[in-house]
KEBARO-750116 format. One record per residue (C-alpha): residue in three letters; x, y, z. Coordinates in nm, 4 decimals, decimal comma, m for minus. Layout:
% residues N
(atom ALA; (X; Y; Z))
...
***
This chain:
% residues 193
(atom MET; (m0,4647; 0,9113; 2,5500))
(atom ASN; (m0,7280; 1,0807; 2,7620))
(atom TRP; (m0,8736; 0,9165; 3,0738))
(atom PHE; (m1,1796; 0,7726; 2,8995))
(atom HIS; (m0,9765; 0,6357; 2,6111))
(atom ARG; (m0,7313; 0,4661; 2,8486))
(atom ARG; (m1,0203; 0,3051; 3,0336))
(atom TYR; (m1,2016; 0,1940; 2,7171))
(atom CYS; (m0,8875; 0,0434; 2,5586))
(atom ALA; (m0,8262; m0,1626; 2,8725))
(atom GLY; (m1,1838; m0,2884; 2,9033))
(atom ASP; (m1,3741; m0,6037; 2,8198))
(atom LYS; (m1,5635; m0,4534; 2,5248))
(atom TRP; (m1,2384; m0,3499; 2,3523))
(atom ASN; (m1,0798; m0,6854; 2,4351))
(atom ARG; (m1,3676; m0,8721; 2,2689))
(atom LEU; (m1,3494; m0,6455; 1,9616))
(atom VAL; (m0,9720; m0,6964; 1,9322))
(atom ASN; (m0,9924; m1,0753; 1,9605))
(atom ALA; (m1,3066; m1,1343; 1,7553))
(atom THR; (m1,2698; m0,8779; 1,4783))
(atom LEU; (m0,9767; m0,6360; 1,4646))
(atom LEU; (m0,6736; m0,8618; 1,5024))
(atom PRO; (m0,8118; m1,1464; 1,2862))
(atom ALA; (m0,8855; m0,8982; 1,0047))
(atom ALA; (m0,5390; m0,7416; 1,0241))
(atom VAL; (m0,3416; m1,0675; 1,0238))
(atom SER; (m0,5653; m1,2599; 0,7843))
(atom GLY; (m0,3448; m1,4552; 0,5448))
(atom VAL; (m0,0249; m1,3290; 0,7119))
(atom GLU; (0,2470; m1,5616; 0,8408))
(atom LEU; (0,3733; m1,3630; 1,1393))
(atom GLY; (0,6826; m1,5760; 1,1921))
(atom ASP; (0,9021; m1,6265; 1,4956))
(atom HIS; (0,9677; m1,2711; 1,6215))
(atom VAL; (0,6890; m1,0140; 1,6019))
(atom LEU; (0,7067; m0,6462; 1,6909))
(atom GLU; (0,3929; m0,4657; 1,8038))
(atom LEU; (0,3890; m0,0867; 1,7718))
(atom GLY; (0,1833; 0,1020; 2,0292))
(atom ALA; (0,0958; m0,1613; 2,2880))
(atom GLY; (m0,1279; 0,0678; 2,4909))
(atom PRO; (m0,2575; m0,1247; 2,7940))
(atom GLY; (m0,1542; m0,4593; 2,6409))
(atom LEU; (m0,4770; m0,6212; 2,5236))
(atom VAL; (m0,3550; m0,6583; 2,1643))
(atom THR; (m0,0183; m0,7714; 2,2985))
(atom ALA; (m0,1868; m1,0505; 2,4954))
(atom ALA; (m0,3893; m1,1484; 2,1870))
(atom LEU; (m0,0717; m1,1630; 1,9747))
(atom ALA; (0,1211; m1,3705; 2,2307))
(atom SER; (m0,0165; m1,7043; 2,1107))
(atom ARG; (0,0638; m1,6269; 1,7463))
(atom THR; (0,4460; m1,6206; 1,7686))
(atom THR; (0,7381; m1,7652; 1,9626))
(atom GLU; (0,8799; m1,4220; 2,0526))
(atom LEU; (0,6936; m1,0926; 2,0812))
(atom THR; (0,8320; m0,7466; 2,1495))
(atom ALA; (0,5873; m0,4634; 2,2077))
(atom VAL; (0,6756; m0,0941; 2,2214))
(atom GLU; (0,4808; 0,1734; 2,4038))
(atom ILE; (0,5924; 0,5342; 2,4445))
(atom ASP; (0,3788; 0,6164; 2,7489))
(atom PRO; (0,5491; 0,4947; 3,0713))
(atom GLU; (0,2206; 0,4307; 3,2540))
(atom LEU; (0,0732; 0,2350; 2,9628))
(atom ALA; (0,3983; 0,0388; 2,9242))
(atom ARG; (0,3721; m0,0652; 3,2913))
(atom THR; (0,0071; m0,1640; 3,2402))
(atom ALA; (0,0990; m0,3657; 2,9296))
(atom ARG; (0,3742; m0,5472; 3,1209))
(atom ARG; (0,1206; m0,6492; 3,3838))
(atom ALA; (m0,1229; m0,7640; 3,1130))
(atom VAL; (0,1335; m1,0028; 2,9596))
(atom LYS; (0,3310; m1,1133; 3,2661))
(atom LYS; (0,2101; m1,4727; 3,2205))
(atom PHE; (0,3799; m1,4882; 2,8784))
(atom PRO; (0,7563; m1,5364; 2,9279))
(atom HIS; (0,8246; m1,4872; 2,5553))
(atom VAL; (0,6761; m1,1341; 2,5532))
(atom THR; (0,8778; m0,8193; 2,6243))
(atom VAL; (0,7306; m0,4703; 2,6547))
(atom VAL; (0,9786; m0,1920; 2,5812))
(atom GLU; (0,9203; 0,1752; 2,6557))
(atom ALA; (1,0149; 0,3321; 2,3227))
(atom ASP; (0,9029; 0,5653; 2,0450))
(atom ALA; (0,7652; 0,3811; 1,7414))
(atom THR; (0,8997; 0,6578; 1,5156))
(atom ARG; (1,2574; 0,5954; 1,6425))
(atom LEU; (1,2830; 0,2258; 1,7187))
(atom PRO; (1,5806; 0,1003; 1,9237))
(atom PHE; (1,6193; m0,2176; 1,7179))
(atom PRO; (1,8605; m0,3190; 1,4406))
(atom ASP; (1,7707; m0,3451; 1,0740))
(atom ASN; (1,6090; m0,6679; 0,9473))
(atom HIS; (1,5343; m0,7886; 1,3010))
(atom PHE; (1,1649; m0,8867; 1,3059))
(atom SER; (0,9617; m1,1371; 1,1064))
(atom ALA; (0,6494; m0,9167; 1,1229))
(atom VAL; (0,5368; m0,5811; 1,2597))
(atom VAL; (0,1804; m0,5267; 1,3825))
(atom CYS; (0,0243; m0,1861; 1,4487))
(atom MET; (m0,3307; m0,1897; 1,5790))
(atom THR; (m0,5414; 0,1242; 1,6026))
(atom MET; (m0,2640; 0,3602; 1,7062))
(atom LEU; (m0,1688; 0,5516; 1,3929))
(atom HIS; (m0,4268; 0,8204; 1,4687))
(atom HIS; (m0,2530; 0,8815; 1,8032))
(atom LEU; (0,0580; 1,0159; 1,6305))
(atom PRO; (0,0767; 1,3965; 1,6191))
(atom ASP; (0,0915; 1,4441; 1,2415))
(atom PRO; (0,1327; 1,2667; 0,9054))
(atom PRO; (0,5161; 1,3079; 0,9075))
(atom ALA; (0,5272; 1,1126; 1,2366))
(atom GLN; (0,3123; 0,8415; 1,0790))
(atom ASP; (0,5510; 0,8296; 0,7823))
(atom ARG; (0,8497; 0,7959; 1,0194))
(atom LEU; (0,6726; 0,5018; 1,1851))
(atom PHE; (0,6176; 0,3415; 0,8430))
(atom GLY; (0,9869; 0,3902; 0,7611))
(atom GLU; (1,0934; 0,2384; 1,0918))
(atom ALA; (0,8639; m0,0608; 1,0391))
(atom ALA; (1,0195; m0,1172; 0,6958))
(atom ARG; (1,3715; m0,0826; 0,8388))
(atom VAL; (1,3333; m0,3365; 1,1218))
(atom LEU; (1,1544; m0,5985; 0,9115))
(atom ARG; (1,3395; m0,8902; 0,7598))
(atom PRO; (1,3172; m0,9146; 0,3797))
(atom GLY; (0,9722; m1,0462; 0,2921))
(atom GLY; (0,8399; m0,9667; 0,6404))
(atom MET; (0,4907; m0,8278; 0,6800))
(atom PHE; (0,3698; m0,5011; 0,8312))
(atom CYS; (0,0013; m0,5269; 0,9095))
(atom GLY; (m0,2613; m0,3636; 1,1206))
(atom SER; (m0,5664; m0,1462; 1,1302))
(atom ASP; (m0,6780; 0,1968; 1,2312))
(atom ASN; (m0,9972; 0,3845; 1,2902))
(atom ARG; (m1,1459; 0,5695; 0,9936))
(atom GLY; (m1,2103; 0,8680; 1,2213))
(atom VAL; (m1,5756; 0,9113; 1,1392))
(atom GLY; (m1,8759; 0,9484; 1,3633))
(atom LEU; (m1,9626; 1,1266; 1,6831))
(atom ARG; (m1,8419; 0,8390; 1,9045))
(atom PHE; (m1,4876; 0,8558; 1,7624))
(atom HIS; (m1,4722; 1,2296; 1,8236))
(atom LEU; (m1,6143; 1,2033; 2,1763))
(atom ILE; (m1,3691; 0,9282; 2,2748))
(atom HIS; (m1,0856; 1,1493; 2,1479))
(atom LEU; (m1,1794; 1,4752; 2,3223))
(atom GLY; (m0,8507; 1,6201; 2,4432))
(atom ASP; (m0,6658; 1,3432; 2,2595))
(atom THR; (m0,4500; 1,3359; 1,9497))
(atom LYS; (m0,6497; 1,2220; 1,6476))
(atom THR; (m0,4562; 1,2373; 1,3217))
(atom VAL; (m0,6729; 1,0226; 1,0989))
(atom VAL; (m0,4924; 0,8391; 0,8173))
(atom PRO; (m0,6672; 0,8954; 0,4825))
(atom ALA; (m0,7263; 0,5435; 0,3502))
(atom ASP; (m0,6822; 0,6529; m0,0115))
(atom THR; (m0,3226; 0,7654; 0,0542))
(atom LEU; (m0,2085; 0,4847; 0,2839))
(atom ALA; (m0,0856; 0,2297; 0,0269))
(atom GLY; (0,1218; 0,4958; m0,1501))
(atom ARG; (0,2667; 0,6189; 0,1779))
(atom LEU; (0,3647; 0,2639; 0,2731))
(atom ARG; (0,5388; 0,2119; m0,0618))
(atom ALA; (0,7141; 0,5486; m0,0232))
(atom ALA; (0,8393; 0,4288; 0,3170))
(atom GLY; (1,0146; 0,1346; 0,1530))
(atom PHE; (0,7604; m0,1450; 0,1288))
(atom ALA; (0,7582; m0,3505; m0,1913))
(atom ASP; (0,3827; m0,3809; m0,1960))
(atom ALA; (0,0911; m0,2624; 0,0139))
(atom SER; (m0,2800; m0,3295; 0,0238))
(atom VAL; (m0,5508; m0,1377; 0,2065))
(atom ARG; (m0,9086; m0,2475; 0,2739))
(atom VAL; (m1,1713; m0,0099; 0,4054))
(atom GLY; (m1,4779; m0,1264; 0,5931))
(atom SER; (m1,5699; m0,0286; 0,9443))
(atom ARG; (m1,1916; 0,0156; 0,9918))
(atom ILE; (m0,8898; 0,0683; 0,7695))
(atom VAL; (m0,6948; m0,2591; 0,7407))
(atom PHE; (m0,3505; m0,2626; 0,5818))
(atom GLN; (m0,0815; m0,5146; 0,4917))
(atom ALA; (0,2572; m0,4355; 0,3406))
(atom VAL; (0,5564; m0,6528; 0,2569))
(atom ALA; (0,9210; m0,5622; 0,3069))
(atom PRO; (1,1233; m0,5952; m0,0140))
(atom ILE; (1,3314; m0,9051; m0,0811))
(atom HIS; (1,6720; m0,8029; m0,2060))
(atom GLU; (1,8037; m1,0534; m0,4544))
(atom GLU; (2,1706; m1,1486; m0,4514))
(atom THR; (2,3645; m1,0354; m0,7575))
***
């Protein structure tokens, strides 16, 4: 992320938006369960907002400086761990997490194949029936483009997202488009034979 983006995503305005609008919309109707994984923690504001919603939270962030900032943001939560890792190659076993949350970071991946790898990894690490949910920016408007000057901005086309999630291994996926793209997908439940 560029300097301005780092500053904005660590500020009070973003924190209010995350807590009042973005996170509630993404997790609406979702039982997160006992061990949640957050993809793309950034400076940790979403991580802090998620902390009260589960008994164990693991957040991954690829950028070492942002991972350090996120650790400082959640140091008062002993059940939260921030791991420096790549969300497209997660260092966790299969069927490990009860839910995976990804808030406004998909457009920071370099290309659609990287986004698809992230979707596949989310499906892999989820327990059967676990939920993958989150939101992303629609990528429209001058403000979005100004904030992302010198930044990666691979916007996810909302009309392809549900199909891409199913192709990554999810049993079902729903996408809502308003001011943001909001998605929820469920990991398949494999029945015993």
